[in-house]
C-alpha positions as CSV (number, residue, x, y, z in Angstrom):
1,M,46.4,-3.6,1.3
2,H,45.0,-4.0,-2.2
3,I,45.2,-5.7,-5.6
4,E,45.4,-3.8,-8.9
5,F,44.5,-5.6,-12.1
6,W,46.6,-4.6,-15.1
7,G,46.6,-7.5,-17.5
8,A,44.5,-10.6,-18.4
9,A,41.5,-8.5,-17.2
10,Q,38.5,-9.5,-19.4
11,E,41.1,-11.0,-21.8
12,V,43.2,-14.1,-21.8
13,T,46.8,-12.9,-22.2
14,G,49.1,-10.3,-20.5
15,S,48.9,-11.7,-17.0
16,C,49.8,-8.9,-14.5
17,H,48.3,-8.3,-11.1
18,L,49.9,-5.9,-8.6
19,V,49.6,-6.5,-4.8
20,K,50.4,-3.7,-2.3
21,V,50.8,-4.4,1.4
22,G,52.0,-1.5,3.5
23,R,55.2,-0.2,1.8
24,Q,55.7,-3.4,-0.1
25,T,54.6,-4.0,-3.8
26,I,54.8,-7.3,-5.6
27,L,53.6,-8.5,-9.0
28,L,51.8,-11.7,-9.7
29,D,53.1,-12.6,-13.2
30,C,54.3,-10.2,-15.9
31,G,53.2,-11.6,-19.3
32,F,53.1,-10.8,-23.0
33,M,49.9,-9.5,-24.6
34,Q,49.2,-11.9,-27.4
35,G,46.7,-12.1,-30.3
36,G,46.3,-10.0,-33.4
37,S,49.0,-9.1,-35.9
38,K,52.7,-9.2,-35.0
39,A,52.8,-5.4,-35.2
40,R,49.9,-4.9,-32.8
41,E,51.4,-7.4,-30.4
42,D,54.8,-5.7,-30.5
43,E,53.1,-2.3,-30.0
44,A,51.2,-3.5,-27.0
45,N,54.2,-5.1,-25.4
46,R,56.3,-2.0,-25.9
47,Q,53.9,0.2,-24.0
48,D,55.1,1.5,-20.7
49,F,54.1,-0.4,-17.6
50,P,51.3,1.3,-15.7
51,F,53.7,1.4,-12.6
52,D,57.4,2.1,-12.1
53,P,59.3,-1.2,-12.5
54,A,61.9,0.0,-9.9
55,S,59.1,0.3,-7.3
56,I,58.3,-3.5,-7.4
57,D,59.9,-5.4,-4.6
58,A,59.4,-8.9,-5.9
59,V,57.6,-10.9,-8.6
60,V,55.8,-14.2,-8.0
61,L,55.5,-16.2,-11.3
62,S,52.8,-18.8,-11.7
63,H,54.3,-20.6,-14.8
64,S,56.5,-20.2,-17.8
65,H,54.0,-19.6,-20.7
66,L,54.9,-16.3,-22.3
67,D,51.5,-14.7,-21.6
68,H,52.5,-15.0,-17.9
69,C,56.2,-14.4,-17.9
70,G,57.2,-12.8,-21.3
71,R,57.6,-9.2,-20.1
72,I,59.9,-10.1,-17.1
73,P,63.1,-9.3,-19.1
74,L,61.6,-5.9,-20.1
75,L,60.7,-5.3,-16.4
76,V,64.3,-5.9,-15.4
77,K,65.5,-3.8,-18.3
78,Q,63.4,-0.9,-17.1
79,G,64.6,-1.0,-13.5
80,F,63.3,-3.9,-11.5
81,K,65.9,-5.1,-9.0
82,G,64.1,-7.6,-6.8
83,K,63.8,-11.4,-6.8
84,I,61.5,-13.5,-8.9
85,Y,60.0,-16.4,-7.0
86,T,58.7,-19.5,-8.9
87,Q,58.8,-23.3,-8.8
88,R,62.2,-24.8,-9.6
89,A,61.1,-26.5,-12.9
90,C,59.5,-23.2,-14.0
91,Q,62.7,-21.5,-13.3
92,E,64.6,-23.9,-15.6
93,M,61.9,-23.6,-18.3
94,C,62.0,-19.8,-18.2
95,R,65.6,-20.0,-19.6
96,V,64.2,-21.8,-22.6
97,M,61.3,-19.4,-23.0
98,F,63.3,-16.1,-22.5
99,M,66.2,-17.0,-24.9
100,D,63.7,-18.0,-27.6
101,A,61.7,-14.9,-27.1
102,A,64.9,-12.8,-27.2
103,F,66.0,-14.4,-30.5
104,I,62.6,-13.7,-32.0
105,A,62.5,-10.1,-30.8
106,E,66.0,-9.5,-32.2
107,R,65.1,-11.1,-35.6
108,D,61.8,-9.2,-35.8
109,A,63.6,-5.9,-35.0
110,Y,66.2,-6.6,-37.7
111,T,63.4,-7.3,-40.3
112,L,61.4,-4.2,-39.3
113,N,64.4,-1.9,-39.3
114,R,65.3,-2.9,-42.9
115,K,61.9,-1.6,-43.9
116,R,62.1,1.5,-41.7
117,E,65.6,2.3,-43.0
118,R,64.3,2.3,-46.6
119,K,61.6,4.7,-45.6
120,G,63.9,7.0,-43.7
121,L,62.3,6.2,-40.4
122,P,64.2,6.0,-37.1
123,L,65.4,2.5,-36.2
124,L,63.9,0.6,-33.2
125,D,65.6,-1.5,-30.6
126,A,64.5,-5.1,-30.1
127,L,61.9,-5.4,-27.3
128,F,64.7,-7.1,-25.4
129,N,67.8,-9.1,-26.4
130,S,69.6,-12.2,-25.1
131,Q,71.7,-10.1,-22.7
132,D,68.5,-8.8,-21.2
133,A,67.1,-12.3,-20.9
134,E,70.3,-13.5,-19.2
135,K,70.1,-10.6,-16.8
136,A,66.5,-11.4,-15.9
137,L,67.3,-15.0,-15.2
138,K,69.8,-14.0,-12.5
139,H,66.9,-12.6,-10.5
140,F,65.1,-16.0,-10.2
141,R,64.8,-17.9,-6.9
142,G,63.4,-21.5,-7.2
143,M,60.9,-22.9,-4.7
144,D,59.4,-26.3,-4.0
145,Y,55.7,-27.0,-3.8
146,A,54.2,-26.6,-0.3
147,Q,57.2,-24.5,0.7
148,S,56.3,-21.2,2.5
149,L,58.7,-18.3,2.1
150,K,58.5,-14.7,3.4
151,I,59.4,-12.6,0.4
152,A,58.8,-9.1,1.8
153,E,57.6,-7.5,5.0
154,G,54.0,-8.7,5.5
155,I,54.0,-11.1,2.5
156,T,54.5,-14.9,2.6
157,V,54.1,-17.0,-0.5
158,T,53.3,-20.7,-0.8
159,L,53.2,-22.6,-4.1
160,F,51.0,-25.6,-4.9
161,D,50.9,-27.8,-8.1
162,A,48.5,-26.3,-10.7
163,G,48.8,-29.3,-13.0
164,H,48.9,-27.0,-16.1
165,I,52.4,-27.4,-17.4
166,L,55.7,-28.5,-15.8
167,G,56.4,-26.3,-12.8
168,S,53.0,-24.4,-12.9
169,S,51.8,-23.1,-9.6
170,I,48.8,-22.0,-7.7
171,V,50.1,-19.1,-5.6
172,Q,48.9,-18.5,-2.0
173,L,49.8,-15.2,-0.5
174,T,49.5,-14.6,3.3
175,L,49.3,-10.8,3.7
176,E,49.7,-8.9,7.0
177,E,49.2,-5.2,7.6
178,A,48.2,-3.2,10.8
179,G,47.1,-6.3,12.6
180,E,45.0,-7.6,9.8
181,T,45.7,-10.8,7.8
182,R,44.3,-11.8,4.4
183,K,44.9,-14.9,2.3
184,V,44.8,-14.4,-1.4
185,V,45.0,-17.4,-3.7
186,F,45.9,-16.9,-7.4
187,S,45.1,-20.0,-9.5
188,G,47.6,-19.2,-12.3
189,D,46.4,-21.5,-15.1
190,L,44.7,-24.6,-13.7
191,G,45.3,-27.9,-15.4
192,H,42.7,-30.2,-16.9
193,A,42.2,-33.0,-14.4
194,G,43.3,-36.4,-15.8
195,A,45.7,-34.9,-18.2
196,P,48.7,-36.9,-19.4
197,I,52.0,-36.6,-17.5
198,L,51.2,-34.2,-14.7
199,R,49.3,-34.5,-11.5
200,N,45.8,-32.9,-11.0
201,P,45.6,-29.3,-9.6
202,A,46.0,-29.2,-5.9
203,C,43.1,-28.4,-3.7
204,V,43.7,-25.3,-1.5
205,K,41.4,-25.0,1.5
206,E,41.8,-21.4,2.8
207,A,41.5,-18.0,1.2
208,D,39.7,-14.7,1.7
209,V,40.0,-13.8,-2.0
210,V,40.6,-16.1,-5.0
211,L,41.8,-14.9,-8.4
212,M,40.8,-17.7,-10.8
213,E,41.5,-18.1,-14.5
214,S,38.5,-18.5,-16.7
215,T,39.9,-19.4,-20.2
216,Y,37.3,-22.1,-20.6
217,G,34.7,-20.7,-18.3
218,G,32.0,-21.0,-20.9
219,R,32.5,-24.6,-22.0
220,C,33.1,-28.2,-20.9
221,H,35.7,-30.4,-22.5
222,R,35.1,-33.8,-24.0
223,S,36.3,-36.6,-21.8
224,W,39.9,-37.7,-22.1
225,E,38.7,-41.1,-23.4
226,A,36.6,-39.5,-26.2
227,S,39.5,-37.2,-27.1
228,F,42.0,-40.1,-27.3
229,A,39.5,-42.0,-29.4
230,E,39.1,-39.0,-31.7
231,M,42.9,-38.6,-32.1
232,G,43.1,-42.3,-33.1
233,E,40.4,-41.8,-35.7
234,V,42.1,-38.7,-37.1
235,L,45.4,-40.5,-37.4
236,N,43.7,-43.4,-39.2
237,S,41.8,-41.1,-41.6
238,A,45.0,-39.1,-42.3
239,R,46.9,-42.3,-43.0
240,Y,44.5,-43.4,-45.7
241,S,44.3,-39.9,-47.2
242,K,47.9,-40.3,-48.2
243,G,48.9,-36.8,-47.0
244,N,50.7,-35.3,-44.0
245,L,49.3,-34.3,-40.7
246,L,50.2,-30.9,-39.2
247,I,49.8,-30.2,-35.5
248,P,50.3,-26.6,-34.4
249,S,51.4,-27.1,-30.8
250,F,52.6,-25.1,-27.8
251,A,56.2,-25.9,-27.1
252,V,55.7,-26.3,-23.4
253,G,53.1,-28.7,-22.2
254,R,51.1,-29.7,-25.2
255,T,54.0,-31.0,-27.2
256,Q,55.2,-33.2,-24.4
257,E,51.6,-34.6,-23.9
258,L,51.4,-35.5,-27.6
259,L,54.8,-37.3,-27.5
260,Y,53.7,-39.1,-24.4
261,L,50.4,-40.2,-26.0
262,F,52.1,-41.3,-29.2
263,T,54.3,-43.5,-26.9
264,K,51.5,-44.9,-24.8
265,Y,49.2,-45.7,-27.8
266,Y,52.0,-46.6,-30.2
267,E,50.5,-49.9,-31.3
268,E,46.8,-48.9,-31.0
269,W,47.2,-45.7,-33.1
270,G,49.4,-47.3,-35.7
271,M,52.3,-44.9,-35.0
272,A,54.8,-47.1,-36.7
273,A,53.3,-46.1,-40.1
274,W,54.4,-42.5,-39.6
275,Q,57.5,-40.4,-39.7
276,I,57.1,-38.1,-36.7
277,F,58.9,-34.7,-36.7
278,L,59.2,-32.5,-33.7
279,D,60.1,-29.4,-35.7
280,S,60.7,-26.8,-32.9
281,P,64.0,-26.1,-31.3
282,M,62.2,-24.6,-28.3
283,A,59.9,-27.6,-27.9
284,I,62.9,-29.9,-28.1
285,E,64.6,-28.0,-25.3
286,A,61.4,-28.0,-23.3
287,T,61.1,-31.7,-23.6
288,E,64.6,-32.0,-22.2
289,V,63.6,-29.9,-19.2
290,Y,60.6,-32.2,-18.7
291,S,63.0,-35.2,-18.5
292,H,64.9,-33.5,-15.7
293,H,61.8,-33.3,-13.4
294,S,60.0,-36.7,-13.7
295,H,59.4,-36.5,-9.9
296,L,56.6,-34.0,-10.8
297,Y,54.8,-36.6,-13.1
298,D,51.9,-38.7,-12.1
299,A,52.6,-42.4,-11.3
300,E,51.6,-43.8,-14.7
301,S,53.7,-41.3,-16.6
302,R,56.8,-42.0,-14.5
303,E,56.3,-45.6,-15.4
304,I,56.0,-45.0,-19.1
305,W,58.5,-42.2,-19.7
306,S,61.1,-42.7,-17.0
307,Q,62.4,-46.2,-18.0
308,K,63.8,-45.3,-21.4
309,K,64.5,-42.2,-23.4
310,I,61.6,-41.0,-25.5
311,Q,63.6,-41.6,-28.7
312,E,63.8,-45.3,-27.8
313,K,60.1,-45.4,-27.1
314,L,59.3,-43.6,-30.4
315,P,62.0,-44.9,-32.8
316,N,60.4,-43.0,-35.7
317,L,60.6,-39.6,-34.0
318,K,63.1,-37.1,-35.5
319,M,63.8,-33.9,-33.6
320,T,64.7,-31.2,-36.2
321,R,66.7,-28.3,-34.8
322,S,68.2,-26.7,-37.8
323,P,66.3,-24.6,-40.5
324,E,67.8,-27.0,-43.2
325,E,66.2,-30.0,-41.5
326,S,62.9,-28.2,-41.2
327,I,62.9,-27.2,-44.9
328,A,63.7,-30.8,-45.9
329,I,60.4,-32.0,-44.3
330,N,58.6,-30.2,-47.1
331,N,59.9,-32.8,-49.6
332,I,57.8,-35.4,-47.9
333,K,54.3,-35.6,-49.5
334,S,52.8,-38.3,-47.4
335,G,53.1,-40.1,-44.1
336,A,54.6,-37.3,-41.9
337,I,53.3,-36.0,-38.6
338,I,54.7,-32.5,-38.1
339,I,54.5,-31.0,-34.7
340,A,55.6,-27.4,-34.8
341,G,55.0,-24.1,-33.0
342,S,53.4,-21.8,-32.5
343,G,50.3,-23.3,-31.1
344,M,48.1,-20.5,-32.4
345,C,49.9,-20.3,-35.8
346,E,51.1,-16.7,-35.0
347,G,54.7,-17.5,-35.6
348,G,57.3,-20.3,-35.8
349,R,57.8,-23.0,-38.3
350,I,54.2,-24.1,-38.5
351,R,53.5,-21.1,-40.7
352,H,56.0,-22.4,-43.3
353,H,54.4,-25.9,-43.2
354,L,51.0,-24.3,-43.6
355,K,52.2,-22.4,-46.7
356,N,53.6,-25.6,-48.2
357,Q,50.8,-28.0,-47.3
358,V,47.5,-26.4,-46.2
359,W,46.4,-26.0,-49.8
360,R,46.9,-29.7,-50.5
361,K,43.9,-32.1,-50.5
362,G,44.8,-35.0,-48.2
363,T,46.5,-32.8,-45.7
364,H,45.1,-32.9,-42.2
365,L,45.4,-30.0,-39.7
366,V,44.8,-30.8,-36.1
367,F,44.3,-28.2,-33.4
368,V,44.8,-29.4,-29.9
369,G,44.9,-26.2,-27.9
370,F,43.1,-22.9,-27.2
371,Q,43.0,-20.4,-30.1
372,A,42.8,-16.9,-28.9
373,R,40.7,-14.2,-30.6
374,N,42.4,-12.5,-33.6
375,T,44.9,-15.3,-34.1
376,L,45.5,-17.2,-37.4
377,G,44.6,-20.4,-35.6
378,R,41.3,-19.0,-34.5
379,R,40.5,-17.9,-38.1
380,I,41.2,-21.4,-39.5
381,V,39.2,-23.1,-36.8
382,E,36.3,-20.8,-37.5
383,G,36.3,-21.9,-41.2
384,A,38.5,-19.5,-43.1
385,K,38.7,-20.6,-46.8
386,T,41.9,-18.7,-47.4
387,I,44.8,-17.4,-45.2
388,K,47.5,-14.9,-45.9
389,L,51.1,-15.7,-45.2
390,W,54.0,-13.4,-46.2
391,G,51.6,-11.5,-48.4
392,E,50.4,-14.5,-50.3
393,E,46.8,-15.7,-50.3
394,I,46.6,-19.4,-49.8
395,N,43.6,-21.7,-50.1
396,V,42.7,-23.9,-47.1
397,E,42.0,-27.3,-48.6
398,A,43.3,-29.3,-45.6
399,E,40.8,-31.2,-43.4
400,V,40.7,-29.3,-40.1
401,H,40.2,-31.0,-36.8
402,T,39.7,-29.4,-33.4
403,I,40.2,-31.8,-30.4
404,N,39.2,-29.6,-27.5
405,G,39.6,-32.3,-24.9
406,F,43.3,-32.0,-25.1
407,S,43.3,-28.6,-23.5
408,A,45.7,-28.0,-20.7
409,H,43.2,-25.7,-19.0
410,A,40.4,-26.7,-16.6
411,D,37.0,-26.4,-18.2
412,Q,33.9,-24.8,-16.6
413,Q,33.2,-27.8,-14.4
414,G,36.8,-28.2,-13.5
415,L,37.0,-24.5,-12.4
416,I,33.9,-24.9,-10.3
417,D,35.1,-28.1,-8.7
418,W,38.5,-26.4,-7.9
419,Y,36.8,-23.4,-6.3
420,R,34.5,-25.6,-4.2
421,C,37.6,-27.1,-2.5
422,F,37.8,-24.0,-0.3
423,N,36.3,-24.5,3.1
424,N,34.4,-21.2,3.1
425,S,33.1,-19.3,0.1
426,P,35.9,-16.7,-0.6
427,Q,35.4,-13.7,-2.8
428,L,36.0,-14.9,-6.4
429,I,37.6,-12.7,-9.0
430,L,37.8,-14.0,-12.5
431,V,40.8,-13.2,-14.6
432,H,42.4,-14.7,-17.8
433,G,39.3,-15.1,-19.8
434,E,37.3,-13.5,-22.6
435,T,34.2,-11.7,-21.6
436,E,31.8,-14.3,-22.9
437,A,33.6,-17.1,-21.0
438,Q,33.5,-15.1,-17.8
439,E,29.9,-14.2,-18.1
440,A,29.0,-17.9,-18.6
441,L,31.1,-18.9,-15.6
442,I,29.6,-16.2,-13.4
443,E,26.2,-17.6,-14.1
444,A,27.2,-21.2,-13.6
445,I,29.0,-20.6,-10.3
446,K,26.1,-18.6,-8.7
447,P,25.0,-21.4,-6.4
448,W,28.3,-21.1,-4.6
449,T,29.4,-17.4,-4.9
450,N,28.9,-14.1,-6.7
451,A,32.0,-13.8,-8.9
452,Q,33.3,-10.5,-10.3
453,A,35.5,-9.9,-13.4
454,P,37.7,-6.7,-13.2
455,S,38.7,-4.7,-16.1
456,A,42.2,-3.3,-16.6
457,G,42.9,-0.4,-14.2
458,Q,40.5,-1.6,-11.4
459,Y,41.5,-2.5,-7.9
460,M,40.2,-4.2,-4.8
461,D,40.7,-3.0,-1.2
462,L,41.4,-6.2,0.7
463,L,40.4,-4.6,4.0
464,D,37.0,-3.7,2.6
465,P,34.6,-6.4,3.8
466,A,32.5,-6.0,0.6
467,Y,35.5,-6.6,-1.6
468,T,34.2,-4.0,-4.1
469,L,36.0,-3.4,-7.4
470,K,36.8,0.2,-8.0
471,D,38.5,2.3,-10.7
472,L,41.9,3.6,-9.7
473,A,40.9,7.0,-11.2
474,E,38.2,7.3,-8.5
């Protein structure tokens, strides 16, 4: 009975944790590695799995962000035949995510192969295509929160609301082998308490071992009130600058929060003065999925969003699906709020808007989410004076704002508070965080436990009372 750590180990992306109980093997998540150039990402995600996909009996998926679910179609393509268990809203959202990822993979392969063909190099297949995505979706089985289900011999799973994005789950595994029982709780990504729309992360009381994310383990967010006030100030400043306001936003979660807040503070923030564009086909589809699951909202959000359609609440919102509609936005020189993916500026339509507008004085660029190391968003946040897009060097003249309080992740105090919900002091394993964040959290949480942060390729024997991390090569 043990856990192997293969992804998001001393890094944020690529979630992948393997659990073995007797003859059964399951995966917790199977996500994309993200960050760095498109070529480096593609190379990393094309690498063979460090295990045989056909040997995996089941997958338990915490949520639908691609760094947690993106390699599932590849897992199926390479031989996985079991079921994928996740919350029902997550199951629906994965259709949106997988089909978009397949489209991008096919487009990128086409572009790359044109270059390779000119150089006489062999052509490459797309990482996976829409048929692979459809095949993967047939393996899903939706679950409700607080539902317990035996998914393999000796393995029972229960999901709890993580409050991160719609359908995100804390995963509790009850493991039984040779008369021994262990409870393992995987936090997935924990939500930021008090966030718009969703409920706060559930408190789980019992565990022997806890795998907890640590994305913001080294910092504390500003209060929601301060963040809302800052957004109002940015909108006011941008309006008087007579330029446009660009918001790189994650299609699932952050976009819906922004639209909700624009609705809630429509009068206070002077939203009527703007043309608002949701310029992301995937974000538009994700918003529709959110509308199907309002029973998962908190009470205030159900009141604000459930009575009328969002377009009625935001009459100046235009959802632009087609490329032609997106291109037309660039004719607007002032008074437009443009919400577009990707959230870290590594792809999507936001890059086209940056190329057309980031060099203009009067443009405002607002980051409302985590920017991973080696991403374009991170470079801009850190003060880059120029950026390169499609081989062209472009000056950054826009006023750049970072509103960290909008994060969908729990901060250091939120992580500590969630861990302290447990009745005992279970062994704490930190995943999904950069080394600096993990080191800070290990120090901050010392009054309650001695946390460990595994590196890729390490494992933990769950029958070892010391819960020592070891290298698989040993």
